N, C-alpha and C positions, 0 to 999 in steps of 0.2 A: 580568448580568441581562438585557441587551439581547436575547441569543439566546433566553432563556426567554420574553420577551414576544413575540418574533416567532413562536416555536414554538406557543405556546398562544393567540396572538391577544389577549393582555392589553393594556389601555390603558397608555400611557406614564405611569407614576406614579413619583414619587421614592421610592426604597427606602433606608432607612437601613442602613448597614453592619451594625448589630447584627441587623436583620431578615434580612439576607442570610446572616449566620452561623447564625441559628436554622434557616433553610431547609436549609442544608448539613448541619447537625447532624442534622436529622430524616431526611434521605436516608441518613445513615450508620447511624442507629439503627433505621430501619424494618425492614430485613431481620432484625435481632435480635429485634424484637417478633414477627415472623411465626413464627420458630422457637420462641420461648418459648410462644406460644399454639397451636402445632401447625399453623399455616397454611402454613408454608413447608417443612415436613419431609415425611416419607413418610406416606401415608394410613394411619391406624391400622386394624389388621385387625378385621373384624367376626367375632364369635363365634356359632356355630350349634350346635344339638344335633340329631344325626341320629336316625333312627327305631330305631336300635339302642342309643341312650343314649350315644353317643360325642360328644365335643366336637371341633369343627374350626374353624380360623380361616382366613378368606379376606381378602386385602388389598383386594379390589375386584371389580367384575363380571368373572367368569371369561371369558377370550377363547378358550381352547382346552380343550374339554370332551371327556372320553372316557366313553362309556356302556358298561357291562359287561353289560347285559341288554335284551331287546326292549321290555319295558314302560317302562323308563327312556328308551329312545330315542324311543318314541312320545310320552312326556310332554315331552321336550325339544323335539321338533319341533312339538308342539301349542303350546308356549310361544313359538314363533317364533324358536328359537335354533339352527336348522339350520345356519346359517353358522358357528356357533361349535363345532359338534360335529366333531371331527377324527378320532374313532375309535369303532367300534361292535363288538358281538360278531358272530360268524358267524351267529347266529340272528336278527339284526335285519333284517327284510325289509319292514317297514311303518313309514312310508310308503315307496313305491318309491325315493325319493331316498336313503334310508338305504343302499341297496345300493351306492351310489357311494362310500361312506365307507371309510376304511382299516379292516381287520379286526384285532381284537386277541385272537381265540380265543373260547372259550366262556365263559359266565357263571360256571361252576363252576371252570374251569381257565384263566383268562385269561393271556396271555403278558405277563409283567412287562417283558421286553425291548422288545416292540413298543410297550407303553404309554409307557415312558420315552422311546423314540425320537420319540414324537409331542409331547413337551414339554408335557404338559397342566398347566393350573393348577387343574383340578378333575377328579376321577374319581368317577363315580356308579355304585354297584353295588347288589346286593341281598343280603339275609341268608339266602342258600342256599349250602350247601356250607361247607367249612372254609376260609374266606378270611382267617383271622386273620393268618397269616404274610405273606400277600400285602399286606394293609392295613398291617401293621407296616413292611414294607420301603418302601412308598410314603411312609409317615409319616417314616421315617428320611431320605428324600430331600426332605422338606419339601413333598410333594405332597398337598394335602388330599383326603380321601376321604369322600364322603357315602354312607351305607348306607340304602337304602329297605327297608321291611319291612311293607307293607300285608297284612292278613290277612282282611279282608272288604271289602264294597263301600264302606262309610263310611270305612274307613281308606285306601282308594284316593284319596278326596277329600282327606284330610289329607296324603297323600303328595304329591299334585300341588301342594297349597298350600305345603308345606315345600320342595319342590324349586324352586318358583317363588321362594321367599325366598332360598335359598342361591345361586341363579343371578341374583339381583337383578332378577327379573321378577315381582314379587308381584301387580301389577295384572292382568296377563294370566292368571296362575294363578287369581286370584279370579274373573275372568270365566268361565273354564272350569268351576270348581267350582260357581258359581251356576247355570250352564246345566245341569250334570249333576244338581244337587239338584232343580231344577224338573222335569226329566224323570223322576227317581226318584219324586218326589211324585205326578206324574200317574199313574204305574203303580200306586202304592199306592191312590190314590183309586178307580181303575177296578176293582180286584179286592177291595177291603176287605170288601164285604158278600156275597161269593160263596163257595160251597162250595169246600173245598180238596181237589182230586182227588189220588190217589196217583200220584206221578211217579217213574219210574225213569230215571236218567241212566246211559248205558252208555259207558264209556271204551273197552272192548274186549269182544268177545264170545267169545273163545277163548284163555284162560278169560274168564268173564263178570266184568268189573271195573266197579265203580261208584264214586261219589264221596260220601263221608259228611260227618259233622260237621267243621267247620273248613276246608272247601274253599270256593272262590268259587261254584261251581255250587250247593252247598247253600244258600248265602246268597241267590243269585239266585232259586232255586225258592221259598224262603220269602217273599221280597219280592213275587214274582209271584203269590202266592196258591195255591201248591201245597204238598204234603206229600212231602218227600223220603223214599222208601222206605229209603234207606241211612242216615238220620240217627241211628238207634239201633244201627247195626252197629259192630263193633269196628274201629278204625283209620280213617284218612282215606280209604283206597282199598280197601274190602272186596271180597271175592270172593263171588259167589252161585252156588248150584246152580240148575238149572232147576226143581227141585222147590220150592225156596224162592220162586222167581219166580211159579210157578203158584199157590202158596198165597196170596201177597200180592196177586196180580192187579193189576198196574199199570194205571191208566187212561190214562196218557200216558207215552210212551217217547221220550226225547231221546237221539239218537245224536250223537257228536262226530266231526266230520271234521277230520283234521289237515292236510288240503289244502284250499286255497281252492276253493269251488264244487264239491267232490267229492260226488256224490249218494249215495255208499256203497251202490251197487246190490246188491253181494254180501251185505252185512249185512242190508239190508232184506228180501231174499229169504229169508234165513235165519230172520228173525223171522216171516215169513208162514206158516210151518209150524205155529205155535202158535196155532191158531184160537180156543182157549178163553180166551186172554188178552184182557181188555177193550180194551186199546189197539190190539191187532191187529185184533180184530173190528170196532172203530169206525174203523179207518184213522187212528189218532192216533199215528203214528210220524213224528218230525220229525228232520231232519238240520240241525245247527247248526255254525257255524264255531268250531272249538276256540279260536282266538285271541280271539274275542269273549267267551267265557264262562269262560276259564281265565286270561286275561292281565290283571293289574291295571293297566290303562291307561285313558285317557279313553274308549276304545271299549267298556269293560265295560258302559256304559249302553246301547249298541247291543245287546249280548248280553242284557241284562236285558229290553229291549223284545221281542226275539225269543222269549225264554223265556216271557214273559207272554202273548204272542199264541198260543203253542202250548198253554199251559195253559188260557187263557180267551179263545179266539178270538171268542166272542160279545161280549166287552167292548171289542173293538178293530175293530168293523165300520166 
């Protein structure tokens, strides 16, 4: 006991042998107590439900994450998890730091071999394409897979919140969601009492393809105080003839650029020949970044604000 008194700085007190035996007995029993109460064993896995209704278990904060889609990569970086992201899809170009990550193929046909080689403890994908076999193979290898499936602006918020939970970053996710909610509400308040102009969103003009019900741009147009001309058309991406466009007479035309800061000069000139269309006559043709209005990431609120300014510029002076 002398060495224990020297080690802990205890006063020199007489200790009866029976007390010393009790102390030794406690040191022998203490590890067993830890195991019995789960304190000294492996950390129990946390169970989560993804957006496709699947259950997955994760033993702790994931340290090696693979993102299979651009919107997922943006969410992970926004959560401050960029150092844990070890692989991304070939389409993940934002933020620019994502370009430095290892590539695992496309989000519809990711490379199972490349993902396995990165030794991930979490893979996050999206519910597009037939990835059931891909997910099953990863599950067989005990690699948890979370599937994101947002279908409108509000579900993007939920997706960010849930990815924050599964990556053990719920506080940062809640900060992002609250900021987005506040910006969405500001847009709603600015446009709620205004007339709803007819809006045509053009994905391509040869043939002329728009975005109808069930698309993110349809949701953004509605929140922004506009009326999507394609909302009653058949299919999510209906085609229109110019005769139909002339009859419906859009008051605002939104063009989607697939390239950053592309002014779409050729397409704008093509529209200028249709002088009878109200949007052309009033000079209300706007070019938007496709990533902002089609991608379910935190930047979709940036897209919402751009759409709202195009539809109701008077409300955002």
